C-alpha positions as CSV (number, residue, x, y, z in Angstrom):
1,M,-44.7,-9.4,32.7
2,P,-42.7,-12.6,32.3
3,R,-42.5,-12.0,28.6
4,S,-40.7,-8.7,28.9
5,N,-37.4,-10.3,30.1
6,P,-36.8,-12.3,26.9
7,I,-37.6,-9.3,24.8
8,R,-35.2,-7.1,26.8
9,I,-32.4,-9.8,26.6
10,G,-33.0,-10.1,22.8
11,A,-32.9,-6.3,22.4
12,L,-29.7,-6.2,24.4
13,I,-28.0,-8.9,22.3
14,A,-29.1,-7.1,19.1
15,A,-27.8,-3.8,20.4
16,V,-24.4,-5.4,21.3
17,L,-24.2,-7.0,17.8
18,L,-25.1,-3.7,16.2
19,V,-22.4,-1.8,18.1
20,A,-19.8,-4.5,17.3
21,I,-20.6,-4.4,13.5
22,A,-20.6,-0.6,13.5
23,W,-17.2,-0.6,15.3
24,Y,-15.7,-3.1,12.8
25,L,-16.9,-1.1,9.8
26,G,-16.4,2.4,11.1
27,S,-13.3,2.3,13.3
28,P,-10.8,2.1,10.4
29,L,-11.8,5.6,9.5
30,F,-10.4,6.8,12.9
31,I,-7.6,4.3,13.4
32,R,-4.3,5.3,11.8
33,T,-1.2,3.1,11.6
34,T,2.3,4.3,10.8
35,V,5.3,2.4,9.4
36,D,8.6,4.1,8.6
37,E,10.5,1.4,6.8
38,G,13.8,2.1,5.2
39,L,14.7,1.3,1.6
40,P,16.1,-2.2,1.4
41,T,19.7,-2.9,0.3
42,A,20.8,-5.2,-2.5
43,S,21.6,-7.8,0.1
44,R,18.4,-9.6,1.2
45,S,19.9,-10.5,4.6
46,S,20.4,-7.1,6.2
47,P,18.0,-4.2,6.3
48,E,19.2,-0.7,5.5
49,P,18.6,2.1,7.9
50,A,15.8,4.4,7.0
51,A,16.3,6.2,3.7
52,S,14.0,8.6,1.9
53,A,13.3,9.1,-1.8
54,A,15.3,12.4,-1.5
55,A,18.3,10.3,-0.5
56,I,18.0,8.0,-3.5
57,A,20.7,8.9,-6.0
58,A,20.5,7.9,-9.6
59,T,24.1,8.7,-10.3
60,A,26.7,6.1,-11.1
61,L,28.6,4.7,-8.2
62,P,31.7,2.6,-8.0
63,A,31.2,-1.0,-9.0
64,S,31.8,-2.2,-5.5
65,T,28.7,-0.4,-4.1
66,T,25.0,-0.7,-4.8
67,Q,23.1,1.7,-7.0
68,T,19.5,2.7,-6.4
69,T,17.5,3.9,-9.3
70,V,13.9,5.1,-9.4
71,Q,12.4,3.8,-12.7
72,R,8.7,4.8,-12.1
73,R,7.0,7.5,-10.0
74,G,3.3,8.3,-9.3
75,Q,1.2,10.4,-6.8
76,L,-1.6,8.9,-4.8
77,Q,-4.9,10.4,-5.9
78,Y,-8.1,11.8,-4.4
79,V,-11.2,9.6,-4.9
80,D,-13.8,11.3,-2.7
81,G,-14.2,12.6,0.9
82,L,-13.8,9.2,2.5
83,H,-11.4,7.5,0.1
84,N,-8.1,9.2,-0.8
85,G,-4.4,9.2,-0.4
86,K,-1.5,11.6,-0.6
87,G,2.1,10.8,-1.2
88,T,4.5,9.3,-3.7
89,V,4.7,5.7,-5.0
90,L,8.1,4.7,-6.5
91,G,9.2,1.8,-8.6
92,V,12.8,1.3,-7.4
93,V,15.6,-0.9,-8.6
94,I,18.4,-1.6,-6.1
95,A,21.3,-2.9,-8.2
96,G,24.0,-5.0,-6.5
97,C,27.2,-6.3,-7.8
98,C,25.5,-8.3,-10.6
99,P,22.0,-8.5,-12.1
100,V,21.2,-11.6,-10.1
101,S,21.5,-9.7,-6.8
102,D,19.2,-6.8,-8.0
103,R,16.1,-6.1,-6.0
104,Y,12.9,-4.6,-7.3
105,V,10.7,-2.7,-4.8
106,L,7.5,-0.7,-4.9
107,R,7.9,2.0,-2.3
108,F,5.2,4.1,-0.7
109,E,7.0,7.2,0.4
110,D,5.7,9.6,3.0
111,V,2.0,8.6,2.4
112,T,-1.2,9.3,4.1
113,I,-4.0,6.9,3.1
114,T,-7.6,6.8,4.3
115,N,-8.1,3.6,6.3
116,A,-10.9,1.2,5.7
117,P,-11.6,-2.4,6.6
118,D,-9.7,-5.1,4.7
119,V,-7.5,-2.8,2.5
120,H,-5.2,-4.4,-0.1
121,V,-2.6,-3.3,-2.7
122,Y,-2.6,-4.3,-6.3
123,L,-0.5,-3.5,-9.4
124,S,-2.7,-2.9,-12.4
125,T,-2.1,-2.9,-16.2
126,E,-4.8,-0.1,-16.4
127,R,-4.6,3.5,-15.3
128,G,-6.9,5.9,-13.5
129,G,-7.7,3.6,-10.6
130,K,-9.2,1.0,-12.9
131,W,-8.3,-2.7,-12.4
132,S,-9.6,-6.2,-12.6
133,E,-8.4,-9.4,-10.8
134,A,-7.6,-10.9,-14.2
135,T,-5.1,-8.2,-15.3
136,S,-3.7,-7.2,-11.9
137,K,-1.1,-8.5,-9.5
138,Y,-1.9,-8.8,-5.8
139,L,0.9,-7.4,-3.5
140,G,-0.7,-7.9,-0.1
141,P,-2.6,-6.1,2.6
142,L,-1.9,-2.4,3.1
143,R,1.0,-2.2,5.6
144,A,0.1,1.1,7.1
145,T,-2.0,4.2,6.5
146,N,0.9,6.6,7.1
147,G,4.6,6.6,6.6
148,S,7.0,4.8,4.2
149,F,7.0,1.1,3.4
150,N,8.0,-1.3,0.6
151,Y,6.6,-4.2,-1.3
152,E,9.0,-6.7,-3.1
153,I,8.0,-7.0,-6.8
154,A,9.3,-9.1,-9.7
155,P,11.8,-7.6,-12.2
156,S,9.2,-7.6,-15.0
157,D,6.5,-5.8,-12.9
158,L,7.7,-2.3,-13.6
159,G,7.4,-2.9,-17.4
160,I,4.0,-4.7,-17.3
161,Y,2.0,-2.7,-14.7
162,H,1.1,0.9,-15.1
163,S,-0.6,1.8,-11.8
164,V,-0.9,0.9,-8.1
165,V,-4.4,0.4,-6.7
166,V,-5.4,0.5,-3.0
167,W,-8.7,-1.4,-2.7
168,C,-11.1,-2.1,0.1
169,R,-12.3,-5.7,-0.3
170,A,-15.0,-5.4,2.4
171,F,-17.0,-2.8,0.4
172,S,-15.4,-3.4,-3.1
173,V,-14.4,0.3,-3.3
174,L,-11.3,2.1,-4.5
175,V,-9.5,3.9,-1.7
176,T,-6.7,5.5,-3.8
177,W,-4.4,4.9,-6.8
178,A,-1.2,6.1,-8.4
179,D,-0.4,6.0,-12.1
180,L,3.2,5.1,-12.4
181,E,5.1,7.1,-15.0
182,P,8.6,6.3,-16.3
183,I,11.3,8.6,-15.2
């Protein structure tokens, strides 16, 4: 009987590790995060109150105010039952008083994205959810699974890259993508 205690302890440790690994890999499917970030202003120092894509006007404004223009637009796509997204992705230019003060933003607007462990956002030169590290630009981890949020991008990015890819690094799997079309 003295041998049964080490076996039970080993089985208990294995069970705890198995539960911890299952939680790490499975819990993102049930955990949702929400961010409702406003569209930034031309001035980098002060955030603008929440604004939606519907409030973005592409009409000319007086020279003393900023002008927000949507240059690219795409819809998040369905990959499969576990990996998909809904909502709009916008390539936005927020023009200030002079070109030096312009800001370029990739905006996820009213999105719902399936969560997964270690999810990241890339700009890709390819379309249809295809990408490679050599031809893509890393923007950062996914900020939220629901809501509206922004990623700062370079002025040339809207001309070079044709899609946004949301990728799960842990399993090397596509979560969702949006092909960005000129407006």
